[in-house]
Wavefront OBJ file of the C-alpha trace (Angstrom):
o trace
v -18.702 -17.405 -41.525
v -20.604 -14.169 -41.166
v -21.190 -12.571 -37.786
v -24.733 -11.279 -37.312
v -25.160 -7.573 -36.692
v -25.816 -6.965 -33.005
v -26.225 -3.331 -31.993
v -25.158 -2.437 -28.450
v -28.766 -1.645 -27.582
v -29.546 -5.357 -28.001
v -26.924 -6.455 -25.476
v -28.091 -7.370 -21.980
v -27.684 -4.567 -19.442
v -25.066 -6.486 -17.400
v -22.859 -6.752 -20.505
v -23.060 -3.045 -21.314
v -22.409 -2.283 -17.631
v -19.306 -4.475 -17.787
v -18.124 -2.645 -20.910
v -18.691 0.658 -19.091
v -16.679 -0.588 -16.090
v -13.800 -1.540 -18.399
v -13.888 1.876 -20.068
v -13.925 3.583 -16.652
v -10.930 1.519 -15.508
v -8.906 2.564 -18.541
v -9.936 6.226 -18.424
v -6.877 7.710 -16.736
v -6.629 11.503 -16.890
v -3.661 13.128 -18.568
v -0.890 14.005 -16.127
v 0.626 17.428 -15.645
v 3.826 18.177 -17.502
v 5.896 17.315 -14.418
v 8.028 14.209 -14.943
v 6.913 12.574 -11.659
v 3.261 13.004 -12.624
v 3.906 11.509 -16.052
v 5.566 8.498 -14.432
v 2.724 8.095 -11.935
v 0.110 8.239 -14.693
v 1.994 5.679 -16.749
v 2.326 3.368 -13.739
v -1.373 3.718 -12.909
v -2.428 2.984 -16.479
v -0.090 -0.019 -16.614
v -1.573 -1.383 -13.375
v -5.122 -0.957 -14.602
v -4.421 -2.407 -18.061
v -2.796 -5.442 -16.466
v -5.746 -5.877 -14.115
v -8.273 -5.563 -16.969
v -6.314 -8.028 -19.121
v -6.228 -10.604 -16.311
v -9.857 -9.883 -15.563
v -10.859 -10.565 -19.192
v -8.740 -13.718 -19.339
v -10.450 -14.964 -16.174
v -13.890 -14.097 -17.541
v -13.146 -16.002 -20.750
v -11.913 -19.004 -18.757
v -14.866 -19.004 -16.358
v -17.968 -18.072 -18.365
v -20.312 -19.149 -15.555
v -19.224 -16.285 -13.265
v -21.725 -13.497 -12.697
v -21.037 -10.460 -14.860
v -22.766 -8.252 -12.271
v -20.166 -9.267 -9.700
v -17.328 -8.833 -12.182
v -18.309 -5.260 -13.059
v -18.543 -4.431 -9.349
v -15.143 -6.040 -8.689
v -13.601 -4.043 -11.519
v -15.050 -0.793 -10.174
v -13.756 -1.672 -6.699
v -10.263 -2.146 -8.139
v -10.465 1.280 -9.790
v -11.531 2.785 -6.458
v -8.526 1.087 -4.825
v -6.148 2.543 -7.450
v -7.095 6.230 -7.565
v -5.341 9.006 -9.416
v -2.668 10.346 -7.049
v -0.835 12.680 -9.399
v -1.534 16.227 -10.554
v -3.584 16.099 -13.725
v -3.208 18.307 -16.781
v -6.586 19.908 -16.014
v -5.511 20.732 -12.450
v -2.219 22.157 -13.677
v -4.070 24.346 -16.202
v -6.523 25.560 -13.553
v -3.702 26.373 -11.117
v -1.815 28.283 -13.814
v -4.963 30.255 -14.712
v -5.536 31.099 -11.033
v -1.959 32.351 -10.728
v -2.393 34.448 -13.857
v -5.602 35.938 -12.458
v -3.921 36.806 -9.169
v -0.980 38.353 -10.987
v -3.328 40.474 -13.105
v -5.188 41.717 -10.000
v -2.055 42.525 -8.019
v 0.044 43.646 -10.993
l 1 2 3 4 5 6 7 8 9 10 11 12 13 14 15 16 17 18 19 20 21 22 23 24 25 26 27 28 29 30 31 32 33 34 35 36 37 38 39 40 41 42 43 44 45 46 47 48 49 50 51 52 53 54 55 56 57 58 59 60 61 62 63 64 65 66 67 68 69 70 71 72 73 74 75 76 77 78 79 80 81 82 83 84 85 86 87 88 89 90 91 92 93 94 95 96 97 98 99 100 101 102 103 104 105 106
């Protein structure tokens, strides 16, 4: 059986919004090189992956549920599980600031 070609632009807006919410939930920034930050990032990603997996299982089991509400619920979960560790980008910026200060005072 062949599956018809369906470009994303043909999907209803609530479906693409749901896909975007899933991508946002799984977009966890890289942690700093500190072991505690690496553990925290791993724990956060695990929590979000588990939530998304259960969320998708529930959606598949209850197809009558509003996708609008589901995308909002998913985004609310992400807001309730924020990044609490130092990210790689923050670590880089802090190191660059220290280097700049050292160059000025050195």
